[in-house]
C-alpha positions in Angstrom: 62.1 -159.3 -176.1 65.4 -157.6 -175.5 67.2 -156.6 -172.4 66.1 -153.1 -171.3 69.7 -151.9 -171.4 69.7 -152.7 -175.1 66.7 -150.6 -175.9 66.5 -146.8 -176.3 65.1 -146.7 -172.8 62.3 -144.4 -174.0 59.7 -143.0 -171.7 57.3 -145.8 -172.7 59.8 -148.5 -171.9 60.8 -146.9 -168.5 57.1 -146.7 -167.7 56.5 -150.3 -168.5 59.7 -151.3 -166.5 58.3 -149.5 -163.4 54.8 -151.0 -164.0 56.3 -154.5 -164.1 58.1 -154.0 -160.7 54.8 -152.6 -159.3 53.0 -155.7 -160.4 55.6 -157.9 -158.8 55.3 -156.1 -155.5 51.5 -156.2 -155.7 51.7 -160.0 -156.2 54.3 -160.3 -153.4 52.1 -158.5 -150.9 49.5 -161.3 -151.2 52.0 -164.1 -151.8 52.1 -167.1 -149.4 55.3 -169.0 -150.2 55.8 -172.8 -150.4 59.5 -172.5 -151.1 61.6 -170.7 -148.4 63.7 -167.7 -149.4 65.8 -166.0 -146.8 64.8 -162.9 -144.9 66.7 -159.7 -144.4 67.5 -160.9 -140.9 69.1 -164.0 -142.2 71.1 -162.0 -144.8 72.3 -159.7 -142.0 73.4 -162.7 -140.0 75.2 -164.1 -143.0 77.0 -160.8 -143.6 78.0 -160.7 -139.9 79.5 -164.2 -140.2 81.4 -163.3 -143.4 82.7 -160.1 -141.9 84.0 -162.0 -138.9 85.5 -164.8 -140.9 87.4 -162.5 -143.2 88.4 -159.9 -140.5 86.6 -157.0 -141.9 87.6 -153.5 -140.8 86.1 -152.1 -137.7 84.2 -149.4 -139.6 82.5 -152.0 -141.7 81.4 -153.9 -138.6 80.1 -150.7 -137.0 78.1 -149.9 -140.2 76.6 -153.4 -140.0 75.6 -152.9 -136.4 74.0 -149.6 -137.2 72.1 -150.9 -140.2 70.9 -153.9 -138.1 69.6 -151.6 -135.5 67.8 -149.3 -137.9 66.2 -152.1 -139.8 65.1 -153.8 -136.5 63.2 -150.6 -135.7 61.7 -150.3 -139.2 58.1 -151.3 -139.7 57.3 -154.5 -141.4 53.8 -154.6 -143.0 52.2 -156.4 -145.9 52.2 -153.2 -147.9 56.0 -152.4 -147.5 57.7 -155.8 -147.0 57.6 -159.1 -148.9 59.4 -161.2 -151.4 61.6 -158.9 -153.5 63.6 -159.7 -156.7 66.7 -157.9 -155.4 68.3 -157.8 -158.9 65.6 -156.0 -160.9 68.3 -154.3 -163.0 68.4 -153.5 -166.7 70.0 -156.8 -167.7 67.4 -158.9 -166.0 64.3 -157.3 -167.5 63.3 -157.8 -171.1 61.1 -155.5 -173.2 58.9 -157.0 -175.9 58.0 -154.3 -178.5 55.1 -156.3 -179.9 53.3 -156.7 -176.6 54.7 -153.5 -175.1 55.4 -155.5 -171.9 58.3 -156.7 -169.8 59.4 -160.1 -168.7 61.7 -160.7 -165.8 64.5 -163.3 -165.3 67.0 -164.3 -162.6 65.1 -164.6 -159.4 68.0 -166.3 -157.7 68.8 -163.4 -155.3 65.2 -162.9 -154.2 64.7 -162.5 -150.5 62.1 -161.1 -148.0 62.8 -157.4 -147.6 61.3 -154.0 -148.0 60.0 -153.2 -151.5 62.0 -149.9 -151.4 65.2 -152.0 -151.8 64.2 -153.1 -155.3 63.5 -149.5 -156.3 66.9 -148.4 -154.9 68.5 -151.1 -157.0 66.7 -150.0 -160.1 67.7 -146.4 -159.6 71.3 -147.4 -159.0 71.2 -149.3 -162.3 69.8 -146.3 -164.1 72.4 -144.1 -162.6 75.1 -146.3 -164.0 73.6 -146.5 -167.4 72.1 -143.2 -168.3 73.4 -139.7 -168.7 72.4 -136.9 -166.4 70.3 -135.3 -169.1 67.8 -138.1 -169.3 68.3 -139.8 -165.9 65.6 -138.0 -163.9 63.0 -138.4 -166.7 63.7 -142.1 -166.8 63.3 -142.4 -163.0 60.1 -140.3 -163.2 58.6 -142.5 -165.9 59.6 -145.6 -163.9 57.8 -144.4 -160.8 54.7 -143.4 -162.8 54.5 -146.9 -164.1 55.2 -148.4 -160.7 52.5 -146.3 -159.0 49.9 -147.6 -161.5 50.3 -151.1 -160.0 51.5 -150.5 -156.4 51.4 -147.8 -153.8 54.7 -145.9 -153.3 54.7 -144.1 -150.0 56.8 -141.3 -148.6 58.0 -143.8 -146.1 59.4 -146.0 -148.9 61.1 -143.0 -150.5 62.7 -142.0 -147.2 63.9 -145.5 -146.6 66.0 -145.7 -149.8 69.3 -144.4 -148.1 69.0 -147.2 -145.5 68.3 -149.8 -148.3 71.4 -148.5 -150.1 73.4 -149.1 -146.9 72.1 -152.7 -146.7 72.9 -153.3 -150.4 76.4 -151.9 -149.9 77.1 -154.2 -146.9 75.7 -157.3 -148.7 77.8 -156.5 -151.8 80.9 -156.0 -149.7 80.4 -159.3 -147.9 79.8 -161.2 -151.2 82.9 -159.6 -152.7 85.3 -160.4 -149.9 84.0 -163.9 -149.6 84.3 -164.4 -153.4 87.8 -163.1 -153.5 88.9 -165.1 -150.5 87.4 -168.3 -151.9 88.9 -167.8 -155.4 92.5 -167.1 -154.2 
C-alpha cells in the first residue's frame, strides 16, 4: 500500500482509516501484554523529570500539575483505556487499494492511555494536512469507520481537549530534551 497522506484521502479511505483504529482499540481492550509499555502515569513522571532538569517555565510546570490532577480523576476502564498507538498519523498508516484495507507501522511510541488520545492525534494530523472544505467530511468518515469496530462515547469526545493538553506537554518535553541533548 501507500501512505494515507499520499492518497486522495477519499471518503472510502478515511472510513477505512477510522475502521483500522477502531479495530486496534477493540483488540487492545482485550489485550493482555507480555511486553511492558509505559503508562500515562510513567510518561507524566518522565515529563516532570525533564521539565525540572531543563528548568521549564513556571506556566509549563503549572500546566503539568493541572493535567496530572485531571487525569488522576479521569475514569480508567477496559472500554476507554488500553494500549494505544500514539502516532496513528497519516504517515504511519498505509492504504492498499487492492484489498481496500489499511496496515499500520511504527508502534514505538505506544503506551497505555485513553483511546481518545489516538483520535485526537488523528484529527490533529488531518487538520495539518487537509483544507477546511474537506476536513470535516474526512473526520466524519473516519469516525463512521471507527464506530463500526469500536464504541465511541460522548465521554471520549469530551476528553479530547484534555488529551491534547497531555500531547502538548509530552511534545514539549521531548523537544526541550532533544534540543538540549543535541547542542
